[in-house]
Residue, then its C-alpha position, 0 to 999 in steps of 0.5 A: x299403562x292406561x289399559x292395565x288400570x281397568x284390569x288393576x281395578x277389577x282385581x283390587x275390586x274381586x281382593x276386597x270384596x273377598x276381605x270384606x266377606x272374610x270378615x263378615x264371616x268371622x264376625x257372624x262366627x263370633x256373634x253366634x258363639x257368644x250367643x249359643x245359636x251356632x254349630x258349635x254352640x248348639x253342640x251339646x256336650x253332654x251328649x255323646x260325639x260317636x257311637x259304635x254299635x256290635x265293636x270288638x276292639x284286640x289289643x296284641x302283646x309284643x309277639x303278636x298274640x292277644x292281650x285281651x279283646x274288648x267287645x259290646x253291643x254299643x259303645x258311646x264317647x262324651x268328650x265332656x268328661x272324656x269317657x267311653x259308656x258301653x253297653x253287654x261289656x264283655x272283656x276276655x284277658x288272655x295269658x299265657x300260662x292260664x286259660x282265657x279269663x272274662x268279665x262281663x256286665x250290661x254296662x260300663x264306662x270307661x275313662x279316658x286313660x282305658x285305667x279304669x273300667x267301672x262295671x256295673x248290673x250283672x257283673x261276672x268274672x269268670x276263669x275257667x278250671x285251670x289243671x284239675x281244678x274248678x271254675x271260679x264264678x265272681x259276681x256283683x253288681x259293681x266291680x272296678x277294674x284297674x288295668x295297669x294293677x291288674x286289679x278288680x275290686x269292689x265294695x259292693x256285696x259279691x258271691x265267689x262260687x269256685x265248684x261245691x264251694x260258695x264265698x259272699x262277702x261285702x266286697x273283694x279285691x282280686x289281684x291278677x299278677x298276684x293269683x290272689x282273691x281277697x274278701x272283705x267285710x262280713x264274709x260267709x263260707x258254704x263248703x259242700x262235702x263233694x258226692 
């Protein structure tokens, strides 16, 4: 029993030293967080916590066919507001019955649930010509995409061109489900006779 005493004393000493180190580390972390000098305190939540260069995301339907592609030059996630900002956004929406529709913008902000896409600067909505009709191109400096409702809208000036027809308004609602485009505000129309 006397021979075991130094072994137990050594084990107890090591254990006590580890407890002191753990308590000191915890105390240091708490003080660092309180003063804002620690690693967690220094992290600026207004800065992105991750960035992806030249990305492409594809969502597929249950049958394995693509629903849509989202791609861009740079994607940055901001944890404080829990949103994503994208440079040079391009969204391609696929349909089994219509040609793919594209949306482009110089920049975009997407909420965390991906239900709202705010498109800014040089925004273009392009619907290729289906079955003997003309391509539709809609442009504005801002558009809001509501993904769950299949709606693209804006309260900014907008220009829609389809063939020889040019429509301009102070707002727009495009409903993909109903296949409608409604211009709002003062609407101007130019119809040119095909040559």
